[in-house]
Every structure is written in structure tokens, then in C-alpha cells.
N, C-alpha and C positions, 0 to 999 in steps of 0.2 A: 463118437467121434465127429462124422462128418455132419451130423445136425448140431452138435454143441459148435462146431465153428463157422457153422452159419448163422446161429445167433449171436457170436460174437461179432462175426463180419457185418449184420445188418444191425448190429448195435452203434455204428457210425452213422449221423443222420447224412450226412453227404454221401456216403457207399447207398445209402437206402435209396436217397433221391435218384440218383444214378440208376439204380436197379429200376425203380420205376420206369423210368424213363424210357432205358433200352428196351425193357418188357412189352412196352407200348409201339416202338419204332426202331426200326434198325438204325443207327448214330454212328456217327465217327465221332474220332476226339473233339474237334474243333466245334463241333455241334454240340457235343454236352457240355464243354465250356462256355459255350453262348448261355447253355441253358441254365447251368447252376451259377455260371458267375464265380470260379476259383480258377486259379492258374492251372495251366495246361501239364505241368509236371505233377498237381496234386489230381487233376482228372486221370493222367495214366497210370498213376500210382496206385487208386482206386479202383479203375477197370483191371489192372492186371491183378487185385487182390481177389476179385470177381472171379476172374477167369481162372485163377490158380485153385476157385474152389469148384469150376467147373458149374458155377452158376449162370456164365454169358458165353457166346462162343463168339470168336473171331474171325473174319473174312476179308479178303481184299477183293474189291471192287472197282474198277477204275482209276487205281492208283489210288486208291484210299483204302484205310481199314475202318471196318465197319462193327461193330457190337450188337447183338442181340440176345433174348433170354433162351440159354440152354435145357432149362430143367422143363415139363410137362406134368399133368396130372399124376403119371405113373411114378415121380419122383416122389420119395417118401418126405422131403422137402417141400413140397408144392403147397400144402397149408401155410406154410408160414409165408410163402412166395404170395399167396393169396391175401393174407393178412396186409402184407406190406403193400401190395398193388391197390388194397380198398381203404387202406389210411386215408384221413383228411389231408388233402393236398392245400396244406398252407402257404406254402410260397408260392403259388401260382405256377407250377410246373407244366402243367397237363394244357395251360391257355397259352404260354409260351410256345410249348412243342406244337401244337395246332398252328398256332402263325408260321412256324417255323417249316414245316410239312405243305403248308399252303403257300409259301415262297417257293420250296423246291419243285412242288409241282408245275407254277405259274413259269419259272425257271427250263423246266422239261420242255412243257408244252410251247412255250417262246423257241427254245431250241429246234425243234421238230419244224416250228413253222419257216424259220431262217434257212432251213435244208431244202426247202423249196425253192426250184431254180427263178431266179428274179426276184426272189423275194428279201428284204430290208426293212424292217420296221425301222433300225435307226436311221436307214437312209428318208423313212417316208416323214418320221417325225420333223428331223432337219429341213425337209421340204416346207413342210407346214410351219415350223419356224420361221422361214425366210420372208413367208406370207404377212407375218406381222409387225405393225408399225414399230420404228426404233422409240422406244418409250425410257424416261427415266423411271427405275423400279426400287421399290425398298422390298429387301427381306427382313421381316419382322422373326427374330428368335433364329438366327440363319442355323446356328449348331456348329456342325463339321462340314457344312458348305457343299452338302450333296444337291439342293435346288438352287444354290446362290449361282452355281455352275452351270445347272441347265439354263435359268434366267439370263446368263451374261452370252450365252450363247447367239441370242435374239436381242437383248435390249441395248440400248444406247450405253447405258450407266446401271449399275447396282450398286445399292447401300447396303451393307449386308451389316447386320446389328443384332448384337447379343452381349449379355452383360458376361458370359463365362468369357475370360480370356485365353483360358485352356483351347475352348471350341473354337474360339477365333484361329487361334494358332493354326490347328489342322483345318479350318477353311482355308488360310491362306496359303498353306501348303499344296493344297488342294488344288488351287486356283493358278500357283505358280508354275505347278507340274502340267495344267493344262494351256499356261502363256497366256492368260487371261488378264488384259491388263484395264478393264471398264469397269474394275469393282475396288469401291471404298470400304472398308471394313471401321464399324464402329463400336466401341464395347460401352453399353449404356444398357440401363434398366429401361425394358419398353413402357414402365407406367411412368419415365420422368426422363424423356429425351433431351438431350442440350441444346441449348438455342443456335438459331443459325444455321442449321442443316438446312439444304436446299428442298424445294415442293418438287412432287413427285407425280408423275401418272399414272401409276397403277403402285399399288401397295398388297404384300402377299403373306399370308401369317398361315402358315401351314403347320398345325398341331402343335402351337404354340402356346395357344390360349390357357390349356389344361395345366400349365407350367405357371401362370403367373397367379397370384395374389387375387388380384381384382383387373378381370378381363373388361368389363365396363370402362375403367381408366386406360388399357390398351388402344381397345378401340376409339377412344377419344382422342390420343395422340396420332393414330391413323388419319384420322378426321385433319388433324390441324397439319399434317407432313404433306397433305393432297391438294394438286391444285384444284381448283374450281372446275368442276366436270370430269375429276379424278375417279379411280376406279379401287375398288378393294375386294380382294379375294379371300375367304376365309375357308380352310378346311378344318375340320372336326371332327373328335368322335360323338355318337350318341352317349347317352347314358348307359351303364355298363356296371357291374359289379366284382368288377376282378379289382378287388383293394391291393393284391399286392404290387400294382404299379406304384405307388404312393411311395413304397421304403426304397423299392429296387429301379424305378425309373423318375422318381421325384415330381412326380406328377401332384398336383394339388385339387384337381377336379378329375372326379371320375366320369368324364363326358357331360355333353350340356343337350339342354330341350333346345330344338332349331327355335323356339318362339322365345325363349329366354334371350338368345344371341341377337334377335330378329330385334326386340324391344330396345335392347341396349343399342345398336346400329342406330337406330331412329333415335334416340336419346343423343347421340352422338352428333345426331345432323344429317345422317345418311338418308337415302332415298332409293326408290326400285329396287328394292330387297327380294332378290331371289332365292328360294330353299331348295337345293337340289339332292335329295338321298341318295346313298350307293346302294344297289342291287343288294339284298339279304344274301350272307354267307351264311349256312347253317352250320358250318366246321367252325367258324371263328367265334369268339365272345366278343368282338370288337366289330364296330360298323361305323362310317365314316359319313359325313354329309360336307356339301359345301354350299357357301355363301356368298352371294355376290351384291355390290350395293355400288351406290354413285355419292359422292359428296356433290352436291347441286351448285352449279353455277350462281342460283339464286334461291331463295325461300322456295318449297315446294313443299305438297301436302298429299303427294300422290301414294296410293296404297302399298303396302306390300303385295306382291305375290308368288306363289308357291309353285314351281314348275313338277312336272309328274314324273316320278319316276323310271 
């Protein structure tokens, strides 16, 4: 009877995905929701079903309820659990779990650092930002405004651009809570910006190019929005094989070869291109790189250079 009920329970695809995740790491409900993409009520229902069959256990840690696998190789149902864990990960759950655990570890490490007397990385970041010149900055593909908020802390003015009205509403609410008054929001397609926008000292494109159909056209728009001598900063992903990001996150490109974007920058008229890859993290399928470039004050043919990692 117990084996039959387990077969029936794991016949639900969402329940099977949850079991595989909590078998790999101890997770709370909020984390399960973020990984699976279902409503919290649905996740709680599936977790309760798995707990009722004693497939997972529940424990309270630091005010949160965490779930983990409750069976091992001595359980008669273990072969079924093993098959579930070894089945193909068509939804990319494992990659998202790896990212979640990495962020969790980063937060843990930061919290430990902040416990040191006199340490405050946020204060250091604020102090360093205060040394930057007061620039006119454009945030291409601002999304919910996380980066816009940071930019507005030291920029003279930020133009936050996104084609999603929903994302812009979130960004406006975020900046309103922070009482930032030096931000203008523009609803526009990055491929075809409206005429009449002011020229900027800096354009920032942080992981937005993999969401657009024609990255070269967006880089050309960035060049046209910059003042002569203005700078461009691009953060993007290196090529990867996590195809689930297209359906789940709306990515149109699975990362970029830096040389491809370097060529597009040159074609758009940029010079002094610098490519800086981030350190490799063996636990994550994603790796980012940074591109910086200049819109020259006059025509230039200075060669691109690559920074050492």
C-alpha cells in the first residue's frame, strides 16, 4: 500500500520536481516556489502530501520551515526515489537550485563579514560611489529597478528604459520608496528609442542583451544616446547550454561570445573596448563578463584590448 501511494504521489510532475529538489538540498517554501514557479498554496499542498507519505521531513530553523528528503537506501521505496532523482531535468531545476544555493552562501558569508566590528561593506560601497563624478546615466532594460536604484545613489540623473510597463511600475514603486527624485522612466523598445532623449555620459546594459532579438541594433542605439567621449558598460553571460531560460525567463540568446559583441561595438562606432571575464565558479552553469567601450569624440581606430581575468 505504501509503495502504491508513493507511485501515485510521484505521478504528479510538480510533486516529482519538488521531491528531487529537496532531495538535493534543504529548502523552505519560498525557495521551492521560486524554483518551481507555482503559487505558494500549491507548493504547500504538494509538500504536505509528500510529508504525509513520510517522503520528506520538516524542521524549523531560524524562523523558517525547511524540508528535506526523509528516506534513505534502507527504505523499500528507495529505488523509486533514485529513479526520480536520476530522471532528465527538462525544466532546468538543478541549475536554478545551484544559483539559489550560491546566493544563499554569498549572503551567509556577507553576514559573517558584517558581524566584524567596524565592518560595513554597504558603507564602503556608498563611500566609493561618492567619489564618482555626477553623471547623466541611462539604464537599458531597467526591469524592476534594482540597478537603477544603485545608479541613482550617485548619478546626477538616471534615465531608466524598459519596454515592459509592468516592470516600469515596479521600478517606479521601488524608487519612490527610496525617495529618489533623479530618475526618469521611459517605456520604449531598446531597438528603437524615441527621438528627443537627452545625451548621456554613461549607458549601462546589465544582462539585457540576451533578452533582445538584435543586440547589435541595441548597441547602436546606445552609441546614439551617448555624448562624444561617453562610456558604455555591458554585463552579459558567456555561452551556456541552459535552454530552460528561454521558456522560463524569456531569454532569446544563450549567452554571447565576447568577440561577437566586441565586433558589434566596433561596428556601432565604439573604441577602447575592454573585455573582463568574471572568475569561473564551478558550481554554476552561468559565467558573466564585462565589456566597456567609449564613443569617441572624433573618429578613432584604436584596437580593442582584453583585460586579464
